[in-house]
Structures are given as structure tokens and as C-alpha cells.
C-alpha positions as CSV (number, residue, x, y, z in Angstrom):
1,P,207.0,56.4,60.7
2,I,206.0,58.4,63.8
3,V,208.7,56.6,65.9
4,L,211.3,57.4,63.3
5,L,210.2,61.0,63.3
6,T,210.4,61.3,67.1
7,E,213.9,59.7,67.1
8,N,215.0,62.2,64.5
9,S,215.7,59.5,62.0
10,I,213.6,61.2,59.4
11,P,212.8,65.0,59.1
12,L,209.1,64.8,58.5
13,I,206.2,62.5,57.6
14,I,203.4,63.1,55.1
15,F,200.1,61.5,56.1
16,I,196.4,61.9,56.5
17,P,196.0,63.0,60.1
18,L,193.0,62.2,62.2
19,S,193.9,64.0,65.4
20,D,196.8,65.7,67.1
21,I,199.8,63.5,68.0
22,K,201.7,64.4,71.2
23,G,205.1,65.7,70.6
24,L,204.5,66.6,66.9
25,S,203.7,69.8,65.1
26,I,201.2,69.0,62.3
27,F,200.6,71.3,59.4
28,L,197.7,70.8,57.0
29,S,198.0,71.2,53.3
30,P,195.2,73.0,51.5
31,S,194.9,69.8,49.4
32,T,192.3,67.2,50.4
33,V,191.6,63.6,49.5
34,L,188.3,62.0,49.0
35,C,187.2,58.6,50.3
36,S,185.0,56.3,48.2
37,V,182.9,53.3,48.7
38,I,184.0,51.0,45.9
39,A,182.9,47.8,44.2
40,S,183.5,45.6,41.2
41,K,181.3,44.7,38.2
42,K,179.9,41.9,40.4
43,Y,177.9,44.6,42.1
44,S,177.0,46.5,38.9
45,E,173.3,46.7,40.0
46,L,174.5,49.4,42.4
47,N,176.3,51.5,39.8
48,D,173.3,53.7,38.9
49,K,171.7,53.7,42.4
50,V,172.2,56.1,45.3
51,I,172.4,54.0,48.4
52,S,172.8,54.8,52.1
53,L,175.5,53.6,54.4
54,N,172.9,51.5,56.2
55,E,172.2,49.6,53.0
56,L,175.8,48.5,52.9
57,K,174.9,46.0,55.7
58,N,173.3,43.9,53.0
59,Y,176.6,43.3,51.3
60,P,180.0,41.7,52.2
61,L,182.3,44.5,53.3
62,I,186.0,44.8,53.0
63,F,187.8,47.3,55.2
64,Q,191.4,48.1,56.3
65,A,192.3,46.6,59.6
66,K,191.6,48.5,62.8
67,G,194.3,51.0,63.6
68,S,194.9,52.3,60.1
69,N,194.2,56.0,59.5
70,T,191.6,55.1,56.9
71,R,189.8,52.6,59.1
72,N,189.9,55.0,62.1
73,F,188.4,57.8,59.8
74,L,185.7,55.4,58.6
75,D,184.8,54.2,62.1
76,N,184.6,57.7,63.5
77,F,182.5,58.9,60.5
78,L,180.1,55.9,61.0
79,K,179.9,56.5,64.8
80,E,178.9,60.2,64.1
81,K,176.1,58.9,61.9
82,N,175.1,56.2,64.5
83,I,175.8,53.5,61.9
84,T,177.5,50.2,62.7
85,L,179.1,48.3,59.8
86,K,180.9,45.1,60.4
87,P,183.4,44.1,57.7
88,N,183.5,40.5,56.5
89,I,187.2,40.9,55.6
90,E,189.8,43.2,57.2
91,L,193.1,43.7,55.4
92,A,196.4,45.5,56.1
93,S,196.4,48.0,53.3
94,Y,194.3,49.9,50.9
95,S,195.9,48.1,47.9
96,L,194.7,44.8,49.3
97,V,191.2,46.2,49.9
98,T,191.2,47.3,46.3
99,E,192.4,44.0,45.0
100,F,189.8,42.1,47.0
101,C,187.1,44.4,45.7
102,K,188.3,44.0,42.1
103,A,188.1,40.2,42.6
104,G,184.4,40.6,43.6
105,F,184.8,39.6,47.3
106,G,182.8,42.6,48.5
107,I,182.4,46.3,48.8
108,G,185.3,48.4,50.2
109,F,186.3,51.8,51.4
110,A,189.4,53.6,50.0
111,V,191.0,56.9,49.4
112,K,189.9,57.9,45.9
113,E,193.2,59.3,44.8
114,F,195.0,56.0,45.6
115,I,192.6,54.0,43.4
116,Q,192.0,56.5,40.5
117,K,193.8,54.3,37.9
118,D,191.5,51.3,38.7
119,L,188.5,53.6,38.6
120,N,189.6,55.1,35.2
121,E,190.1,51.6,33.8
122,G,186.7,50.4,35.0
123,K,188.0,47.7,37.2
124,I,186.0,49.1,40.1
125,F,183.5,51.9,40.5
126,S,182.6,54.4,43.2
127,L,179.1,53.9,44.7
128,K,176.9,56.9,44.9
129,M,176.2,57.5,48.6
130,K,173.3,59.3,50.2
131,E,175.6,60.5,52.9
132,N,178.4,62.8,52.0
133,I,181.7,61.4,53.1
134,P,183.9,64.3,54.3
135,E,187.2,65.3,52.7
136,R,190.4,64.6,54.5
137,Y,193.4,66.9,54.6
138,I,197.0,65.8,53.9
139,G,199.3,66.7,56.7
140,F,202.9,67.1,57.4
141,A,204.3,66.4,60.9
142,I,207.7,67.4,62.4
143,S,209.0,66.6,65.8
144,N,208.7,69.2,68.5
145,K,212.0,67.8,70.0
146,H,214.2,68.8,67.1
147,L,214.6,71.9,65.0
148,P,213.5,71.3,61.4
149,S,216.1,71.9,58.7
150,F,215.7,74.8,56.4
151,S,214.7,72.5,53.5
152,T,212.1,70.8,55.7
153,K,210.6,74.1,56.7
154,K,210.7,75.4,53.1
155,L,208.9,72.2,51.8
156,I,206.1,72.7,54.3
157,E,205.9,76.4,53.6
158,I,205.6,75.8,49.9
159,V,203.0,73.1,50.2
160,T,200.9,74.6,53.0
161,N,201.6,78.3,52.7
162,K,200.9,78.3,56.4
163,L,204.2,77.6,58.1
164,D,205.2,80.4,60.6
165,N,208.9,81.3,60.5
């Protein structure tokens, strides 16, 4: 999507930014998303426990592949905590991580809002962690090379209430 944005093929992208991206203006929404460590009923003994990130080393882990925003966020968070977790399985998308967790292949990491239906239906549960996983902001990016249309500017203004005219 970033290439399409810089080529002016699309007017904006909505994503969960980790850092600044050269050539783009990024506006953060006041809305945040939460990340959760998730598991299936196979790991029900963990449902009532509060566990540490280090304790996750004792279980098979399922993460998104390196390079995804969610994986980069997780790796940076773990690095800040001086914790190394090595996944047993790396997958291309959060939906695959969720499906593998539901099937009992291990414990995963996902954006809570993306998996809320599975949480509500009891197909998976969020582990209670000793460490607080920080919230992530939703961002909008527009190219610095092109003037945004009125509708693009208005959408960002409505959602973020921060866009300068």
C-alpha cells in the first residue's frame, strides 16, 4: 500500500504505524488498538493465571512473520523488556495466527479488535499478562509529493481532529 500511496494510485492508507515513513505525512487517530496474547482451550490451565512474557518460552509460539507491523511491534516491545521469544511457527497474517491458535498449535499474539468475535465466542481467550502491552494508535498516511483532495483531508480531520488546514 505504501508504494501505491507514493505513486498517487490511492489517496491515503489507514494502518497501525510503528515509526515515521520517509515521504509520508502520518496523522494519528485518537483511537487505539490493544494487542493480546491468545490461546485456545488446549491451554485452559492458563486462563485463570497471570503469567509473564518470559513464561511464554515454555509453550509453542505462533507469531506473524518478520516484517509485519504487528511482528515489528512485538519484537520492539520484547527488546525493550530484554526478553527473547522465538516462535515455533511464523505466519503471513493475523488471521492465520488466530486459526492456528484456535486449532491448538500454540500461543499467539494478535490485535484484539481483529479477533474480538473469536474471543466473544470462546474459541480463544486472552492470557492475563504481568507486563502491560502498550496500546497502538491507528494512523492515516498521505504522500508528501501530492496534494490531498478535499475529501481526503476532511476524512482525516473528522477522524483525528488534528489535521492542520
